[in-house]
C-alpha positions as CSV (number, residue, x, y, z in Angstrom):
1,M,0.0,0.0,-0.3
2,G,1.4,3.4,-1.1
3,R,1.6,6.6,0.9
4,N,-1.5,7.9,-1.1
5,E,-3.6,4.6,-0.6
6,W,-2.6,4.8,3.1
7,V,-3.7,8.5,3.6
8,L,-7.0,7.8,1.6
9,F,-7.5,4.7,4.0
10,Q,-7.0,6.9,7.0
11,N,-9.3,9.5,5.9
12,R,-12.2,7.0,5.1
13,L,-11.7,5.4,8.5
14,K,-11.9,8.8,10.3
15,K,-15.3,9.5,8.6
16,T,-16.9,6.0,9.1
17,M,-15.5,5.4,12.6
18,P,-18.2,7.8,14.3
19,V,-21.0,6.0,12.4
20,L,-19.7,2.5,13.5
21,L,-18.8,3.4,17.1
22,L,-22.5,4.8,17.6
23,F,-24.2,1.9,15.8
24,L,-22.0,-0.6,18.1
25,M,-23.0,1.5,21.4
26,L,-26.5,1.3,20.1
27,F,-26.4,-2.2,19.4
28,F,-24.7,-3.4,22.8
29,Q,-26.9,-0.8,25.0
30,G,-29.9,-2.3,23.3
31,K,-28.7,-6.0,24.1
32,S,-27.6,-5.0,27.6
33,G,-30.5,-3.1,28.6
34,A,-33.4,-5.8,27.9
35,V,-34.6,-7.2,31.3
36,T,-37.7,-9.0,31.8
37,D,-40.5,-8.1,34.1
38,N,-39.0,-4.4,34.8
39,L,-42.4,-2.5,34.5
40,K,-45.0,-3.3,36.8
41,F,-48.7,-1.8,37.3
42,S,-50.9,-2.0,40.2
43,G,-53.8,-0.1,41.6
44,N,-57.2,-0.6,43.6
45,L,-60.4,-0.6,42.3
46,V,-63.2,0.3,44.7
47,A,-66.9,1.3,44.8
48,E,-67.8,4.7,45.6
49,P,-71.4,5.3,46.7
50,C,-71.7,8.4,44.4
51,V,-70.3,9.9,41.3
52,L,-69.3,13.5,41.2
53,D,-71.3,15.3,38.7
54,P,-69.1,16.5,36.0
55,A,-70.9,20.0,36.0
56,T,-69.7,20.7,39.5
57,E,-65.9,19.1,39.1
58,S,-64.7,22.6,38.6
59,I,-66.7,25.5,40.2
60,E,-65.8,29.3,39.7
61,L,-67.4,31.6,42.4
62,D,-67.3,35.2,41.0
63,F,-67.4,37.8,44.2
64,G,-67.7,40.6,41.7
65,T,-66.8,44.2,42.9
66,I,-66.2,44.3,46.6
67,I,-66.0,47.7,48.1
68,D,-62.9,48.4,50.6
69,K,-65.1,50.7,52.5
70,Y,-67.8,47.9,53.0
71,L,-65.0,45.5,54.4
72,Y,-63.9,48.3,56.9
73,I,-67.3,48.3,58.2
74,N,-68.7,44.6,58.1
75,Q,-65.1,42.9,58.1
76,R,-66.8,40.5,55.5
77,I,-68.8,40.3,52.5
78,H,-72.5,38.3,52.5
79,S,-71.6,34.7,51.3
80,Q,-72.2,33.3,47.9
81,P,-73.7,29.7,47.5
82,F,-72.2,27.1,45.4
83,T,-73.1,23.4,45.0
84,V,-71.4,20.2,44.9
85,R,-73.7,17.3,43.2
86,L,-73.3,14.0,43.7
87,L,-74.9,11.5,41.2
88,D,-76.1,7.9,41.5
89,C,-75.8,7.8,45.2
90,D,-76.0,4.0,46.2
91,L,-76.7,4.1,50.1
92,S,-75.7,0.3,50.4
93,L,-72.2,1.7,49.9
94,G,-72.2,4.5,52.2
95,S,-74.6,7.0,53.9
96,T,-72.5,9.9,54.6
97,V,-69.8,12.0,52.8
98,S,-67.4,14.7,54.3
99,L,-65.2,16.8,52.5
100,T,-61.7,18.1,52.8
101,F,-60.5,21.3,51.2
102,S,-57.3,22.2,50.3
103,G,-55.3,24.9,49.0
104,S,-52.7,27.5,50.0
105,T,-54.0,29.0,53.4
106,D,-53.6,32.6,54.9
107,S,-50.9,33.2,57.1
108,E,-53.1,35.3,59.4
109,L,-56.5,33.7,58.9
110,T,-55.0,30.1,58.8
111,D,-58.4,28.3,58.3
112,M,-59.1,30.5,55.2
113,L,-57.7,30.3,51.5
114,A,-54.8,32.9,50.6
115,V,-55.4,35.1,47.6
116,S,-53.1,36.0,44.8
117,G,-53.4,39.1,42.5
118,T,-53.2,42.7,43.3
119,A,-55.7,42.9,46.0
120,S,-54.3,42.1,49.7
121,G,-55.7,42.2,53.4
122,I,-57.9,39.6,52.6
123,A,-58.8,35.9,52.5
124,I,-61.3,33.6,51.3
125,G,-63.5,31.7,53.8
126,L,-66.0,28.9,53.3
127,E,-69.2,27.8,55.4
128,T,-72.4,25.7,55.5
129,T,-75.5,27.1,54.8
130,E,-76.2,27.2,58.7
131,G,-73.1,29.7,58.9
132,T,-70.9,27.1,60.4
133,A,-67.4,27.8,59.3
134,I,-65.3,25.1,57.1
135,P,-61.7,25.3,57.7
136,F,-59.6,24.5,55.0
137,K,-57.0,21.3,55.5
138,K,-59.8,19.7,58.0
139,V,-62.6,17.4,57.4
140,T,-66.1,18.8,57.4
141,P,-68.8,17.6,59.3
142,A,-70.4,14.6,57.7
143,F,-73.4,15.3,55.1
144,R,-76.0,12.7,54.9
145,L,-76.6,11.2,51.2
146,M,-79.8,10.8,49.5
147,S,-80.5,7.9,47.4
148,G,-79.9,9.0,43.7
149,T,-78.8,12.9,43.6
150,T,-77.3,14.7,46.6
151,E,-76.6,18.2,46.4
152,L,-74.0,19.6,48.9
153,I,-74.7,23.4,49.1
154,L,-71.8,25.4,50.7
155,K,-71.0,29.2,50.7
156,G,-67.9,31.1,50.2
157,Y,-66.9,34.7,51.4
158,V,-64.5,37.4,51.4
159,Q,-63.1,38.3,54.6
160,A,-60.8,41.3,55.6
161,K,-57.5,40.2,57.8
162,P,-57.9,41.9,61.4
163,T,-54.4,43.4,60.9
164,A,-55.4,44.9,57.5
165,L,-58.6,46.4,59.3
166,K,-56.7,47.8,62.2
167,N,-53.8,49.3,60.3
168,R,-56.5,50.3,57.1
169,T,-54.0,48.6,54.8
170,I,-56.6,46.8,52.3
171,V,-55.3,46.8,49.0
172,R,-57.7,47.1,46.2
173,G,-57.4,45.3,42.7
174,P,-58.2,41.9,41.2
175,F,-57.6,38.7,43.2
176,N,-58.0,34.9,42.9
177,A,-57.4,31.8,44.8
178,V,-57.9,27.9,43.8
179,A,-59.0,25.2,46.2
180,N,-59.2,21.6,45.7
181,F,-61.6,19.4,47.5
182,T,-61.7,15.6,48.3
183,L,-64.9,13.6,49.0
184,N,-64.7,11.2,52.0
185,Y,-67.5,8.7,52.2
186,E,-68.6,6.4,55.3
């Protein structure tokens, strides 16, 4: 093999070597990575007494315009009702349901939901139709299920924080908050 032939051979080898090495790496990696039974699935299939109505899976409560002077005088607004609807309730599987509301709680009103946005000095509270407070991150009292459809009517409201009332530091502007709820059947 002459010098020119040897240089041509080396150039071809330099061009094809990376492709050959990549092919060999993929080939051997595929062979060594094959393991039997390395992916397992599990779960728990249960029967629940009711089905959450898809129309009440995501509930929006719009408090509209709240006047800060009203909060300074009354500390909170009138509550607004919302409904959690349960369908196809089978009382042989359970007779009561309680809820647990979760979300980012307020640092001062710790049983209430913190708000985000421009507005501050306020928090969002929940209560029953009788006016009993529903603290966030705690289980509510049990509600009796009805055969077929059960409607859980609750209320939400906006309340001023005590320090914001005392210091007159409620900040006006838009606000929002997000909460989740879990149903607990018995």
